[in-house]
N, C-alpha and C positions, 0 to 999 in steps of 0.2 A: 452593540445591543449587548445587554446584561442579564441573564439569568441567576436567579437564587439557587444554589445547590443545598440550602439548609431550608427543608419545609416546615417553617416556623407556623404555619397554621394548622398543623396536625397535633393531637391530644400529645401531651407529654408524659402522661402517666405509663408505665409498664402495662398494666392490665388492659389498658384500654385501647393502647396502640397494638396488643397481641391478645384481641378479644375473641378469637376464632376457638374452636374446641382444639385441644391438643392432645397428644399421645402420652407424655411426660407430665408429671406436676409442675407448675409454673416455679422458675426461679429468676430471681433478679438479677439481670445482665450487670447489675452494678456491685452486685456481692463479690465476696472474696471467693465465693465457690459457685460459679454461675452454672455447673454442671457437675455430674456424679462422675467421677474416674472408675471404669470399670473395662474388664476385658472383655473384646470380641476378636471374632476370626481375623476382621480387617485390620484392626489396631494392635495387632499382639506385638508388632515389633515396626512401630512407625520410622524409626530412624533408618532402618532398611529402605523402605519404600518410598519416603521421603527423599532418601538420598539420589534416588535415580534422576529426578529432572534437575537437582541441582549439581549433580556430577556431570548431566550431560552439558548442562549450561557453563559451568565451570571449564571442562575440557573445550568448548565452544570459544570462550574468552582466551583461554591461554592459547589456543591455536591462533586467533586473531592477532594477539599482540606478538606473538613469534613471527607470525608470517607479515604482519607491518614493519616490524625490525630490520627482518630480512630481507623484504622488498626493497626498502627504503635504503638500505646498506647496499645493496647490490647495484641498484640503479644508479646512485651516487658515485660507486666505484668506477662503474663502467663509463659514466661521462667524464669521468675526471681523470681517467688511466692514462689518456693520452699526454694532455699538456701538463699535467702534475708528476711528481715523482711518487714511486709506489706507497711510500711510508707516509707522504702530505696526504695523497687521495686517501689512502686508507683511514685516516686519521679525520677527514672531512665525513667520509663515509659513517663513521661510527658516530659523529657528532649529529649528523643529520638522521640517521635512524632513532637515535634517542630522542632527541629533539621532537621528531616526527610523533612517535609513542606517545610521549608526556603530552603534547598539544591536543593528540585526538583523545587521550583519558582525561584531559581537563575538560575538553568539550564534550565529554557524555558519551564516547565512543564503545567504552566497556564496562556498561551497566549491565549486572545481570537480569534486571528487571526488563531490560528490552532487549534480549538475546535474541536475534534472528528473528525480530518481531517489527514489522513497521520499516519506514525508511528513516528513521532517526539514526541509526549509526551509520548510514551511507554518508547521511548529511553530515555528521560529525567528521568522518574523513576528509569530506571537501573543505569543510572548515579548518581541519587541522592544516592540511595543504596551502589553503590561504593563508593561515597564521603563520606557517613556516617560510612563506615567501616575505610575509610583513617583518618576520625577526630577521632572515637575510638582509633585508632593505636597511634595517635599521642596523645591522653590523657594517654594512659595506659602505652607508652614505652618512651616516651618524657618528659612527665610531672609527670609520676608516679602516676596516678589517679588509682585507682582499677576499671580499666573496666572490666564488665561482659564479659568473653571471651565466654560463652553460647551463648550470645545476638549477638556476632559478627559473630558466626559460624552457629548458627540456626535462631535467630530473626530476623536478617537482610535479608537473603535471604527468608524467609518465609513472612515476611512484603512486599518484593518487588512481591514475587508471586500474594498473595492476593491483593494486591493494583493493581495489572493488571486485576485480575477477575473484581474487583467492576468496574474497569474505563471501562471494555470490557462492562460489563451490563448497564453503565451509556451511554456508545456511541451507543448501539444499542437501547436504547430508544428514543436519539436525532435522529438517523438515520430514526427510523419508524416514527417521525414527518415530517422528511424531505420528506419522500418518499410520505406521505399523502398531500405535498404542503404545509406544516406550516414550520416555522422559516427558510423560506429561503430568500436568498438576490435578490433583482430584479436586473436582470444583461440584459446590453445591449452588443452586440458584435459589433466590428467596423473593417472593414477590406475589403479585394477584396473579391469577391463573394465566389471562390473557397476554400480560407484559413479560411474564415468565417464558410463557410459549414462543414469543418471539425471539427473547435472547437464547433459548434452547436451539431453535431452530439455525439461527443466524452462525453460532458458535459452532455448533456441532457440523456445520458445512464447511468450516475451516480449522480442522486439527492442526494445521501446520502453526497456528498461534500457541498451542502448547496446553490448551485447556481440555480436560477430560470432565464432562458432564456427567457426575453418578445418580443425581437424583434432584427434586425440586421440595422446597418447603413453602406452602401456601398457606392462606390466612388462617382456613379451618381444614382439617383433614376430611371435613364432610364435602369439601368443594370439589375434589377431583382423586382419582386414584392414580393417574398418569397424565402428565403434562407434555404434549410432543415428544411421546415413545418414551419418556424418564419417568420413573417411579416416584411417587409422592412420598418421601420419607419421613413428614410430620408435618407439623404446622409451624408458623413464623415463630410462635415461643418456644417450639425444640429445636431450633437451628443451631444454638451451642451444644447441646447434649449430642445432634448427629454429627456434628464436626469432631467431636470426642470419640463417638462410637467408631466413626468411618474414617479418623486419621486424616480427613480433608486438608487442603492446602489452602484452598481460596472458596470466600464466599461473595457470589456476586448477587448484589442487592440492585432490584429494578421495580420499576413503578412508583407511585406515592403511596403505598400502604403503610410503610415505616416514615414516621416522624423524624426530625432533627435529631432530637432529644433522644429518641430511640436508637438512631443510628451511632450517635457516640457512645451510649451505654454498650451497645452491641459489640464496638470496636474494642471498648475496655474487655469484654467477656471474650471476644476470639484472641486478644492476646494473650490471654490465660490457656486458652486452646490450642494456641500455637498455629493457627490460620490469620491469612490475610484477608482486608476486608477490600471490595472493590465495587464501587458504586456506580449503576450504568445510568448515564442521564436519559432524560426522556426524549431529548434531540438526537435526532438519527445522521447517520451519514456525513459527519461532521469531526475531521481528525484533530488529534491533539496540537499541531501547531496553531491553529486557529482557537483554541480554547486558552486562556488563562485563569487561574484561581486567583481571587483578589479578597484577602481578609479585610473586612470591613466591619466596625462596629460588632464584633462577635460572631458576623455572619460570613459564610464562606460564597463569594459571589463569581459565578462562572461568567466570565466575559469573553463573547464570540465575536471573532473579526470577523465584519461584515464586507469590509471592501478589500481590495487588494492595492497594497502599497506601489506607487508609481516605481521607486526604482527596481521591484522585482519585475513590472511590465516591461520597464526599458531593457533590462537583463535579459528576458525571453525575447525580447524582438531582437536584439543584438545578437544573441544565441542561434536563433532562428535564421537570420538570414546569413550570417556567417557559415553557418553549417550547410544550408541548403546552397550558397554560392561556392562552396569547395567541393561539394556533391556534384552540381553541374558541371563542374571541371573534369574533376576524377572520372565521372561515370559517364561522360560524354562517348566515348567509343563504345561502351555497352548500348547505351541509349540510340546511339547510329546504327548499329549492326541489329538491334531489336526492330527500329523503325524499318530497315530494309527487308527484313524477315515478314513484317506483316503487308508491307506494300507489293513484296514480290509473290506472296501467296493468296492474297485476295485480292478483288476490285474494290477500291476507295484508298483515300487517304491513310498517311500513317498515324497521324493524331486526329483523336477524337476531341470536340468541342463540346460542353454541355454547360447549362445554365445551371448554378447552384446557388444556394442560399448561405451567405456569410455570416459575421457578425452583425448582431442587433438587426438581422432580418436584410442586411443589404446583398444584393445578387451580383455574382461575377462569374466569369466565365472559366471553367476548371479544364483541364487539360489532361488528357490521359493517351497512351498509345491504343490504338483501336485493336479491341479483342474480339468484336462481332462484326458480321458479313454487313454490307452497307446497308441493306433494308431491315435491320433489326428493330428500329423504332416502328416501322410499319407494321412489323410481326408481332410487336408486344402486346398489344390490344387481343389479338386471337390467342395467345398463350396464358392471358390472364387467369382464364376459367380453369385451365389445366395445372398452374402454377401454385405454390404454395403461400400464402396471404398469412403475414404474422404480424399483428399489429396494422401500421401502414405500409410495411416493407411486401415487395413482392421477389419471392426466392424462387429457384429451380435449381437444384442440383446437376442434372444434365441438360441444361440449357440448348437448345437445337441453333441457337443464334451465334454461339461462340465458335470461332473458326478452332483449328487444331494447333495452330501457333498461339493464338489469343488464350488458350486453354494453357499451354506451357508458361506464358508470360503472368498470368494469373497465380498460377502455381508459384511462383518465385518472385511476385510481387513487381516484375518490372514495369507493369502496366502502370505503375503509379509514378513513376521517376518524372514525367513531364511535370508533376506537381510541385517540384522542387521551383520551377519557374513561378508558380502562383505564390509560393512561399518568399520568394525574391522581392516579387511585387508588392506583398503585404495583403496578399487575400486570404492567405492561409497560413498555419503555424506549423511546426513539425509534430506538435503533439495537440490533439484536440479532439471533439467530438467528429464524428461522420458527417461531411458536408452533405447537406439533405437535398432532394429535389424540393422544386416549389409545390408540387402536388403532395408531398409529403408533410411539409410545414402546414399547409392548409388544414390537414386532417390531424395537427398535434392540439392535446389536451392542453389545458393552462399550465399545470407543471412542467411539461415537456418543452415549454417555452424557453424555459431556463438555459437548455443546450445552446440557445442562439446568442447567450452572454458572452461568449470567448469565440475567438477563431476558430474556424474549423480544423482539423489537423490531416496531416498525411498518414499517422496513426493516432492511436489510444489505447485506454483501457480494453475498449471492445476488441479490438486487433491482438492483445496479449492473452485475452481471456477466452479466446475460441472463434473470433472472426465471424464468420457465417453461421457458425453452429449455433451461436447465442441466439435465442428468441428475443423478441422485441422487447418485453418487458426487462429483461436482465440487461438487454444493450443500453436501455433507457437509464437503469438505475447506475449501470456504469458511468457512462456519459455525465449523469448529474454529480455523482461522486466526485469526478474530476473536476467539472466545474467549481464545484464547493472547495476543494482542497487542494487545488494544482499548486507545484512549486516548482522551482528549477531542478531539484533535486530528484522529484517525482519525474520530470520531463526525462532527464536523463536515465532513469531505471527503465521507463517504458520503451525508450530508444534502444536500450540492452535487450529488453525481454524482445521487442519487435523483431531484431536480428535473428533470435531463437526461433520464434514463431515463421520466419520467413523461412529456414532453413528445413523446418520439419514440415511446413506446408499445412500444417493444421487449420482447417476450417476454411481453405481457400477453395472456391468456386465459382 
């Protein structure tokens, strides 16, 4: 699927592209003076204010480089300290640390533009670890250098895991700064009222990305005074002057009001004003890895990946089955104790079987530890009137059908452990949308059917984002985002966040 990111059908003349009534005299964005330099209380010393987010990002990157280097060095030294002499082990550890950092840097793990934002840096760490393994294999098998196999098999995976943990801690610290209003980029949104309102709402709800929206520029100052709670700072024609007056860092252009030629001239003007230009495409909920910009015949073609490469599917299946198999073995004692507690405290078997809908609408039997009394299904109809209906879901915070032991199992998510067997069988995956009931699927709208495009998961974006506290629309939105953008790196990130959600017990009932 290929979309054009250059709106060639729009008018190319500045005055016609920016025909709305403006606050300032119109100035050509292609001129050498697209705005009037003037003092305002906001831009009095932009170097000090602009330094805040750059300094925070630079500190984050310095911490990431230092932690990656130290972790790689310590892990390699620990793995090799036994079979190798201290000096030789230290030499290998130093080489491993430097090599790992260089590979992660080459693969984009230390870019200021993506600091603590999205999975790209975690993917770079994973690719760096794989690259280090390949380098060590070349050194060992091609150049006949005695490469420590213990480091290849143990040290590199442990390095990648610990690096992820440290990077996660650093990221949370920066996110806390951003949520408090620090280390944010001043942002102006440009576009028609409807498109700008959507962007303002979405970005304002996620301050950890680092954008602080100060206001909006709409086609004409007569269109609105406020958009989604943000003030209208001027017309589209005023945007460069607004950037200069407010010392803005970023301009987000949304909608189709500005044509391709106008966007090009706007980029020239913003370079003089010292701000970045970010274009928000009309296609929503599609992550960066699925989109590729292809310069063709003077146009910028935005290609969207519509299918999933088979190697990625195979890798996901191997990862799911491997982790689930190990999990069944390691957690078997916990599962056995939990099953005994269920059977001993209420009549009925320990395992509850229920028909669920899987990938492409195929039904399967899902296994759980029983958390309700034996007659729960018969009592459900009577409780429908008193329960909370959210979309097609039935919710009840204090469900009287749940046993005391069942409530504890739900709190710790131990009732889901038998689903590891479903994963080994191939009915489910570790990560994916919640496996729905038959009656839920029958009530799905057409877009919601997309949830069935992948295998249902033991956990998913819905679980790490609020679990049962989420409403139906938000759960669907998160599931569709996962279906459209999943990757192995995203699965690993969700598994990591799931562990945190289980420990806190947020949204579990």
